[in-house]
C-alpha positions as CSV (number, residue, x, y, z in Angstrom):
1,M,27.6,26.6,86.9
2,D,30.4,29.2,86.5
3,K,29.8,32.7,85.1
4,Y,31.0,32.0,81.6
5,N,28.8,29.0,81.1
6,R,25.9,30.9,82.7
7,Y,26.3,33.7,80.3
8,K,26.7,31.2,77.4
9,K,23.4,29.6,78.3
10,I,21.7,33.0,78.4
11,S,23.2,34.0,75.0
12,R,22.1,30.8,73.4
13,E,18.5,31.3,74.7
14,I,18.5,34.8,73.4
15,I,19.6,33.6,69.9
16,E,16.9,30.9,69.9
17,N,14.3,33.5,70.6
18,I,15.3,36.0,67.9
19,G,15.3,33.7,64.9
20,G,18.9,32.3,65.2
21,K,22.3,33.6,64.2
22,E,21.3,34.2,60.6
23,N,18.7,36.9,61.7
24,I,21.5,39.0,63.4
25,E,23.1,41.8,61.5
26,A,25.2,43.4,64.2
27,V,25.6,43.5,68.0
28,A,26.8,46.2,70.3
29,H,26.2,47.3,73.9
30,C,25.8,50.6,75.8
31,A,26.0,51.2,79.5
32,T,23.1,49.0,80.4
33,R,21.7,47.3,77.3
34,L,22.7,44.7,74.8
35,R,21.8,46.1,71.3
36,I,21.1,43.7,68.5
37,V,20.3,44.9,64.9
38,L,18.0,42.3,63.3
39,K,17.1,41.5,59.7
40,D,13.5,40.6,60.7
41,D,11.9,41.7,63.9
42,S,9.0,39.2,63.5
43,F,11.1,36.3,64.8
44,V,11.5,37.9,68.2
45,D,9.7,36.4,71.2
46,Q,9.9,39.3,73.7
47,E,8.0,37.4,76.4
48,Q,10.5,34.5,76.3
49,I,13.5,36.8,76.4
50,D,12.0,38.8,79.2
51,D,11.7,35.7,81.3
52,L,15.4,34.8,80.9
53,E,17.8,34.8,83.8
54,L,19.4,38.2,84.5
55,V,17.2,40.0,81.9
56,K,15.7,43.2,83.4
57,G,13.7,44.3,80.4
58,V,13.5,44.0,76.6
59,F,12.1,46.3,73.9
60,I,12.5,47.0,70.2
61,A,13.4,50.5,69.1
62,G,13.6,50.9,65.3
63,D,15.3,47.8,64.1
64,Q,17.3,47.3,67.3
65,L,16.4,44.7,69.9
66,Q,17.6,46.2,73.2
67,I,17.9,43.8,76.2
68,I,18.5,45.5,79.6
69,F,21.0,43.7,81.8
70,G,22.4,46.6,83.9
71,S,25.7,48.4,84.2
72,G,28.8,46.2,84.3
73,L,26.8,42.9,83.7
74,V,26.0,43.8,80.1
75,N,29.8,44.1,79.3
76,E,30.4,40.5,80.4
77,I,27.4,39.1,78.7
78,Y,28.2,41.0,75.5
79,K,31.7,39.3,75.2
80,V,30.1,35.8,75.4
81,F,27.1,36.7,73.2
82,I,29.3,37.8,70.2
83,E,31.2,34.5,70.5
84,E,27.9,32.5,70.3
85,A,26.5,34.7,67.5
86,D,29.8,34.7,65.5
87,K,29.7,38.5,65.2
88,E,32.4,41.1,65.4
89,S,32.5,43.6,68.2
90,L,31.1,46.9,67.0
91,S,30.6,50.3,68.7
92,V,27.2,51.7,69.5
93,D,27.7,54.3,66.8
94,E,28.4,51.7,64.2
95,V,25.3,49.8,65.1
96,K,23.3,53.0,65.0
97,D,24.6,53.6,61.4
98,L,23.3,50.2,60.4
99,T,19.9,50.9,62.0
100,V,19.6,54.3,60.2
101,K,20.2,52.7,56.8
102,K,17.1,50.5,57.4
103,Q,14.9,53.5,58.4
104,N,12.5,55.3,56.1
105,P,13.4,58.9,54.9
106,F,11.3,60.5,57.6
107,Q,13.0,58.5,60.4
108,Q,16.4,59.3,58.9
109,G,15.5,63.0,58.9
110,I,14.5,62.9,62.6
111,K,17.7,61.1,63.4
112,A,19.8,63.7,61.5
113,L,18.2,66.5,63.4
114,S,18.9,64.7,66.7
115,D,22.6,64.2,65.7
116,V,23.1,67.9,64.9
117,F,21.9,69.1,68.3
118,I,23.4,66.3,70.3
119,D,26.8,67.3,68.8
120,I,26.6,70.9,70.2
121,M,24.9,70.0,73.4
122,P,28.0,70.2,75.6
123,A,28.6,73.9,74.5
124,I,25.0,74.8,75.1
125,L,24.9,73.1,78.5
126,A,28.2,74.8,79.5
127,A,26.8,78.2,78.7
128,A,23.5,77.4,80.4
129,L,25.2,76.3,83.6
130,L,27.3,79.5,83.6
131,M,24.1,81.5,83.1
132,G,22.4,79.6,85.9
133,L,25.4,80.3,88.2
134,S,25.2,84.0,87.3
135,G,21.4,83.9,88.1
136,L,22.1,82.4,91.5
137,F,24.3,85.4,92.4
138,T,22.2,88.2,90.8
139,T,18.6,87.2,91.6
140,E,17.0,89.1,94.4
141,N,14.8,87.4,97.0
142,L,16.6,84.1,96.5
143,F,19.0,84.4,99.4
144,G,17.4,87.3,101.1
145,A,15.9,90.6,100.0
146,T,19.0,91.6,98.0
147,S,21.1,89.5,95.6
148,L,24.5,88.1,96.6
149,V,26.2,90.5,94.2
150,Q,24.5,93.4,95.9
151,K,25.6,92.1,99.3
152,W,29.2,91.5,98.3
153,S,30.4,93.9,95.6
154,V,33.6,91.9,95.2
155,L,31.5,89.4,93.2
156,E,30.6,91.9,90.4
157,G,33.8,91.4,88.4
158,P,33.7,87.6,88.4
159,I,29.9,87.5,87.6
160,S,30.4,89.9,84.8
161,F,33.1,87.7,83.4
162,V,30.8,84.6,83.7
163,N,28.0,86.5,81.9
164,L,30.5,87.3,79.1
165,L,31.3,83.6,78.6
166,S,27.7,82.4,78.6
167,S,26.3,85.2,76.4
168,S,29.1,84.6,73.8
169,V,27.9,81.0,73.2
170,F,24.2,81.8,72.9
171,G,25.0,84.9,70.8
172,L,26.9,82.8,68.3
173,L,24.5,79.8,68.4
174,P,23.9,79.8,64.6
175,L,27.6,79.3,64.1
176,L,27.6,76.2,66.2
177,V,24.5,74.8,64.5
178,I,25.8,75.3,60.9
179,Y,29.1,73.7,61.9
180,S,27.4,70.7,63.4
181,A,24.9,70.4,60.5
182,T,27.5,70.6,57.8
183,K,29.5,67.9,59.6
184,R,26.4,65.7,60.0
185,F,25.4,65.9,56.4
186,G,28.8,64.9,55.1
187,G,30.5,68.3,54.3
188,R,33.7,69.8,55.7
189,P,32.8,71.6,59.0
190,I,35.2,74.4,58.2
191,M,33.0,75.3,55.2
192,G,30.0,75.5,57.4
193,L,31.9,77.8,59.7
194,A,32.9,80.0,56.7
195,V,29.2,80.5,55.8
196,G,28.4,80.9,59.5
197,T,30.7,83.8,59.8
198,I,28.8,85.4,56.9
199,M,25.5,84.9,58.8
200,M,27.0,86.7,61.8
201,N,29.0,89.4,60.0
202,N,29.2,92.7,62.0
203,N,28.4,94.7,58.8
204,L,24.9,93.2,58.6
205,A,22.1,95.0,60.5
206,D,21.3,93.2,63.8
207,A,18.3,91.1,63.3
208,F,16.8,91.8,66.7
209,Q,17.2,95.6,66.2
210,V,15.6,95.4,62.8
211,A,12.7,93.4,64.2
212,E,12.1,96.1,66.9
213,G,12.2,98.9,64.3
214,N,15.3,100.5,65.8
215,V,17.6,100.0,62.8
216,A,17.0,100.1,59.0
217,A,18.9,97.5,57.0
218,D,20.9,98.4,53.9
219,V,19.6,96.9,50.6
220,V,21.7,95.6,47.7
221,N,20.5,94.8,44.2
222,L,21.6,91.3,43.0
223,F,20.5,90.7,39.4
224,G,17.3,92.6,40.0
225,L,16.7,91.1,43.5
226,E,16.4,93.6,46.3
227,I,18.2,91.9,49.2
228,P,18.1,93.5,52.7
229,L,21.4,93.0,54.5
230,I,20.2,91.6,57.8
231,G,22.2,89.4,60.1
232,F,21.1,86.0,61.4
233,Q,21.3,86.4,65.1
234,G,19.1,83.7,66.5
235,G,18.8,82.1,63.1
236,V,18.9,78.5,64.3
237,V,16.5,77.1,61.7
238,A,18.3,79.0,58.8
239,A,21.7,77.7,60.1
240,L,20.3,74.1,60.2
241,M,19.1,74.3,56.6
242,M,22.3,76.1,55.4
243,G,24.4,73.3,57.0
244,F,22.7,70.8,54.6
245,V,23.1,73.2,51.7
246,V,26.8,73.8,52.4
247,A,27.5,70.0,52.8
248,K,25.9,69.1,49.5
249,L,27.6,71.9,47.5
250,D,30.9,71.1,49.1
251,N,30.7,67.5,48.2
252,Y,29.5,68.3,44.6
253,F,32.3,70.7,43.8
254,E,34.9,68.5,45.4
255,A,33.8,65.7,43.1
256,K,33.3,67.8,39.9
257,V,36.1,70.5,40.0
258,P,39.4,69.2,38.4
259,N,42.1,68.4,40.9
260,S,44.5,70.9,39.3
261,V,42.3,73.8,40.4
262,K,40.2,72.2,43.1
263,L,41.9,74.0,46.0
264,L,41.2,77.4,44.4
265,F,37.7,77.0,43.0
266,S,35.8,74.3,45.0
267,P,35.7,76.3,48.3
268,M,35.1,79.6,46.5
269,L,32.1,78.2,44.6
270,T,30.7,76.6,47.8
271,V,30.9,79.9,49.7
272,L,29.6,82.0,46.8
273,I,26.6,80.0,46.0
274,S,25.8,79.2,49.6
275,G,25.9,82.9,50.4
276,F,23.6,83.7,47.5
277,L,21.1,81.0,48.6
278,L,21.4,82.2,52.2
279,F,20.2,85.7,51.5
280,T,17.7,84.8,48.8
281,I,16.0,81.6,49.8
282,F,17.1,79.8,53.0
283,G,17.6,82.9,55.2
284,P,14.1,84.3,54.7
285,L,12.6,80.8,54.8
286,G,14.4,80.1,58.1
287,R,13.1,83.3,59.6
288,F,9.6,82.5,58.5
289,L,9.7,78.9,59.9
290,A,11.3,80.1,63.2
291,N,8.5,82.7,63.6
292,I,5.9,80.0,63.1
293,I,7.6,77.7,65.6
294,T,8.0,80.3,68.3
295,G,4.6,81.9,67.5
296,T,2.8,78.6,67.8
297,L,4.4,77.7,71.1
298,L,3.7,81.1,72.5
299,W,0.1,81.0,71.2
300,V,-0.3,77.6,73.0
301,T,0.9,79.1,76.3
302,D,-1.1,82.3,76.0
303,N,-4.4,80.7,74.9
304,L,-4.4,77.2,76.3
305,G,-2.4,78.1,79.5
306,V,-2.5,75.5,82.2
307,F,-4.3,73.0,79.9
308,G,-1.7,73.3,77.2
309,Y,1.1,72.7,79.6
310,A,-0.7,69.7,81.2
311,A,-1.5,68.2,77.8
312,F,2.1,68.5,76.6
313,A,3.6,67.0,79.8
314,G,1.0,64.3,79.7
315,V,1.9,63.1,76.2
316,Q,5.6,63.9,76.1
317,Q,6.7,60.4,77.0
318,L,4.3,58.9,74.4
319,I,6.1,61.0,71.9
320,V,9.4,59.6,73.1
321,I,8.1,56.1,72.3
322,T,7.6,57.2,68.6
323,G,11.1,58.8,68.5
324,L,9.7,62.2,67.4
325,H,11.0,63.8,70.5
326,H,14.3,64.4,68.7
327,L,12.6,67.3,67.0
328,F,12.3,69.2,70.3
329,G,16.0,70.1,70.2
330,A,15.6,72.4,67.3
331,I,12.4,73.9,68.7
332,E,13.9,74.5,72.1
333,N,17.0,76.1,70.6
334,Q,14.8,78.5,68.7
335,L,12.7,79.2,71.8
336,I,15.8,80.1,73.9
337,V,17.0,82.4,71.1
338,D,13.7,84.2,70.8
339,T,12.6,84.4,74.5
340,G,15.7,83.7,76.5
341,T,14.1,80.8,78.4
342,N,12.7,77.3,77.6
343,F,9.5,76.1,79.2
344,I,9.6,72.8,77.4
345,N,12.5,71.4,79.4
346,P,10.8,71.4,82.8
347,L,7.7,69.9,81.2
348,A,9.8,67.1,79.7
349,S,11.6,66.7,83.1
350,V,8.4,66.1,85.0
351,A,7.2,63.7,82.3
352,V,10.4,61.6,82.6
353,T,10.3,61.4,86.4
354,A,6.6,60.7,86.4
355,Q,7.4,57.5,84.5
356,G,9.9,56.7,87.3
357,G,7.2,57.3,89.9
358,A,4.9,54.8,88.0
359,V,7.8,52.3,88.2
360,L,7.9,52.8,92.0
361,G,4.2,52.2,92.2
362,Y,4.5,49.0,90.3
363,M,7.4,47.9,92.5
364,L,5.3,48.4,95.6
365,L,2.6,46.3,94.2
366,H,5.0,43.4,93.6
367,W,7.5,44.0,96.4
368,N,7.8,40.3,97.2
369,N,9.0,39.6,93.7
370,I,12.8,39.8,93.7
371,K,13.1,40.0,89.9
372,T,10.6,42.9,89.8
373,R,12.7,44.8,92.4
374,E,15.9,44.1,90.4
375,L,14.2,45.5,87.3
376,T,12.3,48.5,88.8
377,I,15.0,50.0,91.1
378,P,17.5,50.7,88.3
379,A,14.7,51.8,86.0
380,F,13.5,54.3,88.6
381,T,17.0,55.6,89.3
382,S,17.7,56.2,85.6
383,T,14.7,58.6,85.4
384,L,16.1,60.7,88.1
385,F,19.0,61.4,85.7
386,G,16.7,62.0,82.7
387,V,16.7,58.6,81.1
388,S,13.2,57.1,80.9
389,E,13.7,54.2,78.3
390,P,14.3,51.5,80.9
391,A,11.2,52.6,82.8
392,I,9.0,52.9,79.8
393,F,10.1,49.8,77.8
394,G,11.2,47.7,80.8
395,V,8.0,48.1,82.9
396,N,5.4,50.7,82.1
397,L,4.6,50.0,78.4
398,R,4.5,46.2,79.1
399,Y,1.8,46.5,81.8
400,K,0.0,49.6,80.2
401,F,-1.6,51.0,83.4
402,P,1.7,52.3,84.9
403,L,2.4,54.1,81.6
404,I,-1.0,55.8,81.7
405,S,-0.6,56.6,85.4
406,G,2.8,58.3,84.7
407,C,1.2,60.3,81.9
408,I,-1.6,61.5,84.3
409,A,0.9,62.5,87.0
410,A,3.0,64.2,84.4
411,A,0.0,66.3,83.3
412,I,-0.5,67.4,86.9
413,G,3.2,68.3,87.2
414,G,2.9,70.2,83.9
415,A,0.0,72.2,85.3
416,Y,2.2,73.1,88.3
417,V,5.0,74.2,85.9
418,Y,2.6,76.7,84.3
419,L,1.2,78.0,87.6
420,S,4.6,78.5,89.0
421,G,6.1,80.1,85.9
422,L,8.9,77.6,85.9
423,T,11.4,77.7,82.9
424,S,14.9,76.6,82.1
425,L,17.9,78.4,80.5
426,A,18.8,75.5,78.2
427,Y,17.7,72.0,77.1
428,G,18.8,68.4,77.0
429,T,19.2,67.7,80.7
430,T,16.3,66.7,83.0
431,G,15.7,65.3,86.4
432,I,18.4,66.0,89.0
433,P,20.9,67.4,86.4
434,G,18.2,69.7,85.1
435,F,18.2,71.5,88.4
436,A,21.4,73.2,87.3
437,I,19.8,75.0,84.3
438,V,16.6,76.2,86.0
439,E,15.9,79.9,85.5
440,P,16.3,81.1,89.1
441,S,13.9,84.1,89.2
442,N,10.6,83.7,91.0
443,H,12.0,80.9,93.2
444,G,12.6,78.7,90.2
445,H,14.7,76.1,92.0
446,F,12.1,75.7,94.7
447,H,9.3,75.2,92.2
448,Y,11.4,72.7,90.2
449,I,11.7,70.5,93.3
450,I,7.9,70.8,94.0
451,A,7.0,70.0,90.4
452,H,9.0,66.8,90.5
453,I,7.7,65.7,93.9
454,I,4.2,66.1,92.4
455,S,5.1,64.0,89.3
456,I,7.0,61.2,91.1
457,F,4.7,60.7,94.1
458,G,1.6,61.4,92.1
459,A,2.5,58.6,89.6
460,T,3.5,56.3,92.5
461,I,0.1,56.7,94.2
462,I,-2.0,56.5,91.0
463,T,-0.2,53.4,89.8
464,Y,-0.4,51.7,93.2
465,V,-4.1,52.4,93.6
466,W,-4.9,51.4,90.0
467,G,-3.0,48.2,90.4
468,K,-4.9,47.4,93.6
469,L,-8.2,47.9,91.8
470,I,-7.0,45.6,89.0
471,K,-6.1,42.9,91.5
472,R,-9.4,43.3,93.4
473,K,-11.3,43.1,90.2
474,K,-9.4,40.0,89.1
475,I,-10.0,38.3,92.5
476,R,-13.7,39.1,92.3
477,G,-13.8,37.6,88.8
478,E,-12.0,34.4,89.9
479,S,-14.5,34.1,92.9
480,F,-17.4,34.5,90.5
481,E,-16.1,31.8,88.2
482,S,-15.5,29.5,91.2
483,E,-19.1,30.0,92.4
484,S,-20.4,29.3,89.0
485,V,-18.5,26.1,88.8
486,V,-20.0,25.0,92.2
487,E,-23.5,25.8,91.0
488,R,-23.1,23.8,87.9
């Protein structure tokens, strides 16, 4: 059988096991997975699909059926599948939009938060990598008793320049957030930037200086309201809320203001009302929520210590299964602004790679099964680069005990993160890429490697031993049943 007919057969078998063509709303593919939006998930027979030729895993996320084929192969199967399903070729983003429409308001809110921070992730990572580079050259006891800059004074200029670049991004982070949020919620991004410049106006008292008691803010009276003129340095939560406000006001005035005066009055009204709401409602509320978020996290680390870190790392991948992990972007942003570092990222990293270690353990248990090796090797590799979904949905969640083993090993790795004082300078990249954003002081890069060795090999060993015990128990049970039959 040639490749085309082989893929055609696989496509037809998939369609048969998802309720037929009429149950398909849309189809797309990403780097490794065929993504199918379904009208009704109850028609899906995951076990039958999982047993199909070339399939390396299958799971349902939201209203998407995702079938893992692997890089390259999925492109070829997708072309044949859309022919068999009589569907148009769509992008992943278009399919995601269809999925979002079917989600409840809470799920849509989580997705919106995720989109806001994913959009600005490249800028944050760029700044963090530059900051990490600076740390490598300025940290003492990393390459000897003195830092590299102290050894070679010629590096002072270049490193100062690098610091300028990185600090500029983090210093104006609210500006990036309000831009992305305004865009995400359907407004014109330039209007978000306009309000963002108000938030960061140099004539406002520096928020950090005011908080430390070094500066007193001016106060203005607006219709009887006493409003302190304090800037929003670090105001990520306030910027996120204001992005929503600006988008809704922008759309409202664009629709209601007559065309003859729209260019004059629509932007003015949006900025005027947004500015008033910023200083009276959403700015103070944003500061309050940000203090709660940071205060809660710091309370956990101060009072629960190693147990808090272990518990978070242990359940982090369970949170990924629910989709609530998209909330972490906003929390990590605020944490970086308030403390300069992010302890959540290394915890998430050991949690991801621990699931990869559990996949390795399962592979060793079934080494002679070729299909298992084809499934587990790519799944493990993806966790090294911060992607755990193939490992979780393709292997660990299906067989349960590898998932739990990974969580146990992640908790151990999380405890090491606490004991070593390991933190990151940014968020959003874990595993091997996460090495680049490690906070370098106190031998951070060394501890990052050790924490991941613990999580990977710990999960491998726990999964392997647990699997052996399950096999032994099963064999004993079969032997007991055989003996009972003989007695009868």
